[in-house]
N, C-alpha and C positions, 0 to 999 in steps of 0.2 A: 280829612282823616279817613283811612280805609275802613271798610266794614269790619274786618277781622280785628283791627286794633280797637275799634269802638266796642266790639263784643268782649274783648279782653278786659277793657276798662270797666264795662258793666259787670263782668264777673267779679272783679275785685271790689266794686262798690256793693254788690249784693252780699258778698262774703263779709265785708266790713259791717254791714247792717245786721247780718245774721248772728255773728259771733257774740256781741254783747247780750243778745236775747237768749241764745242757746247755751252759753257757757255754764251758767249756774245750774240749770236743770241737768246738763250732762254730768257735771261734777257730782251732783247729788246722786245721780243714777250710779255712777262708778263706786261711790262709797257704799251705797245700799246693796249693790250686787256683788262687788268685788272686795270691799273692805279696804281698798287703797286706791291711790291715784298714781299712775305711771306715765312717764313722759312719752314713751313710744305709743301708748294707747291714745294719748292726746294728739300726737302727730298724725296717726291713722284717722282719728275722728275729724281733725281739721282738714286733712286731705279729702276725706269723703264729703265734707260740707262744701269745700272749694269745688270739687267735681260737680256736685249738684247744682251749684250756682253757675258753673260753666255750661252745663247741659241746658239750663234755662236760657242763659244769655245767647248761646250759639244757635239755638233753635227758634227762639221767639223774637229776639232783639236784633237790631234796633226797631222799635215800634214806629210805624209810619204816622205822619200827621194827616188826618182826614180833612180833605178840602172838598169843595163843591164838585169837582170833577174827579174825585178819588176813584170811583168805580167806572169811569168812562173807558170803554174798550176792554174792560175786564170781564171775561166770561167765566162763571163759576166752574164750568167743565174744563177750561184751560188750565186750572190750578189743581187738577187731579190727573196724574200720569199713571194709568193702570197697566201699561205694557211692560212686561218684564224685560230686563237687559237692554232697555232703550239707551241707557247711559253708555253701553259699549259702542253703540253706533256713533254717539257723540265723540267718544275717544278715538274711534277709527277715522272719523271725519277730520280730526285734528292731527292725523298722522301718527297716532300712538305716542305722542310727545309727552314725557313725564312732567313737563312744565305747562301743559295746556290746562286751561280752566276746567275742562271736563274731567281730566284725570285727577287733578288736585281736589275737585269736589268729591269724587269717589273715595280718594285716599282719606280725606277729612272725615267723611261719613264712617269709615272703618275706624280711624284713630279715635274719634269722639267716644266710641263705645268700648274701646279697649280697657279704660280704667274701670268701667262698670263690671266687666267680666273678671278683672283682677280682684276687685273688692269683694265680689260675690264668692270667689274661691278662697281668697286669703283671709278676709275679715269675717265673712258670714258662713264659711264652710259649706257652700252649696255645691252640689254635683254639677257635672257638665250639662246634663239634660235640663235640670231646673234653671241653671244660670242662663242657658241659651233661651229658654222659654221666657224668662224674665226680661232678657234683652229684647226679644221680639215684642213683648207686651209694652215695654217702655217706648220702643220705637213706634209701635202702633199708636200709642197715646200721643206722641209728638206729631206724627203725620196727621192724625185726626184733628188735633188742635190747629195745625196749620191749614188743613183743607176746609175746615168749618169756620175759618176767619176768627179763631180763638173763641169757638163756640158762640158765634153771633155777636161778639163784642165789637167787631168791625163790620161794616156793611158788605164787604166782599173780601176774599182772601188776598193776602199780600205775599204769600210764599206757596210754592208748589208742594202738594202731597204726592210723593213719588214712591211707587212700589219698589223701585230699585233701592231706595233709602232703607226700606225694611230689611232687604237682604244684606246690604252692606253693613248696616248697624248691627244686625244679628251676627254676621260674620265677625265683626269687631269684638262683640261680647265673647264669642267662643275663643277668639285669638287671645283676649285678655285672660280668660280662664286658663288656657294652656300656658301662658306666660307665668301666671301665678303658681302653677304646679311646678314650674322649673325654678323660678326665682324665690317664691314664697318660703321655701324651706331654708333659704339662706338668711332670711330676715327674722328678727325677734318675734315672739308670739304677739299677735295683734290684740289678744285678750288675755290678761294675766290671770293666773289661778287665784281663786278667792282666798282671803285670809280673814281671821277674826279681828275685827277692828276694836280691840279692847285695850291696846297700849295707850299710854299718855299721848295726846296730840302734840306734835311739835310746834315750835313758835312760828315757823313758816306757815303751817296750815292755819294757825290761829290768825296770823296776819292777813292771809289771803281771805279768810272769812270776814275780816273787817273790811277789806277791799270789796268783797261781795256785797256787804251791806251798803257801802257807798254807791256801788253800781245799781243796786236795787232801788235806792232812793232816787237816783237820777232817772232811771227808766220809768218809775212810777210817776214822777213829776212831769216828765216829757209826755207820757201817755195821757195824763190828765189835761195838759195844755192842748194836745192834738184834738181831744174830744171837745174841749171848749171852742176851739176854732171851727170845727165841723158843725157843732150845734149852732154857733153864731151865724155861720153862712147859711145853714139850712133854714133858720128862722128869718133871714133877711135883715139881721141887725146891722145898723150902720157901722162904718169903720171906726168912728170916734167912740161910739158906745162900746164896741167890742174891745177897743184899746183900753178904755177905762175899766171895764169888767175884767179884762185880762190882767191888768196891773193888780187889781184887788184879789183876783183869784190866785195869781202867782204868789202874792204875799201869804195868802191863806195856805197854799200848798206848802210853802216853805216851813210852815209850823205843823200843819196837820199830818203830812206824810211821814216826816221823821218821828213824830210822837207815836203814830200808829205802828211804825216798823220797830222802834226801839223800846217802846213801853207797852202798848196794847198787845201786840203779838206775843212778846215773851210772857206777859201776865196770863194770857189765854192758853199757853202751852205748859205742859207738865215739865218739860225739860228747860223752860225759861230761855229758849234760843231765839235769837234774832233771825231774820231771813238769811243773812249771810252764813250764820252758824248752822242753820237748817241745811243749806246747800252743802256744807262741808261735814255734815253729820256730827255736829258738836252739840254739847249740852252743858248747862251750868248745874252745879251741885253745891249743896251747903258744905263748906269746908270742915265744919265741926262734926256733922252727923252723916254726911254722904248722901243725904236725902235731897228732896226737892228744895231748891233755893227759895228763900222767903220772898214775898212781894217787895219787902223793904229793900232787898238786894238789887232788884231791877230798878227801883227808883234811885238808889244811890249810884248805880252805874250810869244812869241817864244824867244825873246832876253833875257827877265828877268827870265824866268822859264825853258822852254824846252831846250834851248841851254846849260845852266849849268847842267841840269839833264843829258842830253845825254853825255856831256863831262865826268861827274863823273862816269856814268855807263860804258862808254868805257874804263875808267881808272881803273875799278874794284872797285869803291867805292859806291856800291849800298847801303851799310849801311848808308852812309851820306845822300843819297837821301831819304831814309825812315825817318831818323831823321828830315830832313828839311821839309818833308811833314807833319810830326806830329806837328812840331813847327808852320808851317803856319796854320794848322787846329786849333790848340789851340788859336792862335792869332785871327783867325776869330771868334772863339766861344766867345771870350771876347767882341765882338761887337754886338750891338743890331740887326744890319742888316745882320750879319753873312758874310759880305764881306771880302774876303781875301786881303792880301797885293797886290797880283797880280791883283785882281779886282780893287783896288784903283789906282794902277799904270796905268792900261789900261782903267780906267773909265768904267768898265763893271760890270754887275751883273749876277750871274748864276741863271737861272730859269728853269722851266720845258718847254718842247717843246709844250705841250698842252696850257699852259698859254701864251707862246710867240706867238703862231700862232692862238690861239683861236679855234683850231679844236676840235670837240666833241670826246669823248671817243668812240672807236669802240664797237659795240654790242658784247656781249659774244657769243661764239660758242664752241662746243666741239672741243678741240684741245690741243696741248702741251702748 
């Protein structure tokens, strides 16, 4: 497998690991700052995250395996190239061929930072001077990381820190900024104008909040299992003992984490929201008074919805959960007030957090 293909695969893997962790905080930020969620903003955010993963993958990976002779013949000075325009000598030595490795390396260094300049202009509205300075600083951070062997993580460097890379990366940033000035005006606004999030939340938004709850439960349980493994290895616990503890701990997590997320968290919050509802800026209100939903409503919602859902998922019947969620959503759509069967049972209604609390929409500012 070629190095570039390997780096591309690593980019996709990093992106796949980042999305589940970052998606709910990003959604929450959008509703808090903009009062709405727009598809194009999500595309721009995903492209930014993918670029960040690519920048890490193409400048640091693949990580080498350290062996006994890893640093043999490696002089630290040989991995610092301080002479400007040395890459031009390499290109000249190859006969100025556009297919030579020296030329392609320079072209890649420029192209790698074009998206950074584009995003700084189009998404973050930075000027040419600021964008170029940011490109220089990012490139300097990359070269320093490479030249210091990932800040001492490796016994010696495995990539060259080249002053020419600073120049080509910075030039790529400026080229990307200029491209955005030309192309960006043809694209939709990267950041939508804020609106008051006071209208009734749609069924899609409420359904995605439910999916956000399931994602939160999965991530929390996974994180707890990782901590258990790391603690077990750190204490030198035997494999059989770790396995037995892991089985017991997994069973406990299957009960404790859902109860905390769907019962304890809503009871501690004035808006009675689960983590997924928090991410989508939703709240529960008493359908009769419009005030805070009673604690009894939270317990009823757990007994009539979350408990069956968790039992079905633990039994491997996730498809039934999806089908049930669709049926509940269609039933709610048939009602003028869009209240679900669960809302009728618990005498609650789902509203936005802004409408429930009466808090004003936060002012816009440059940010994710």
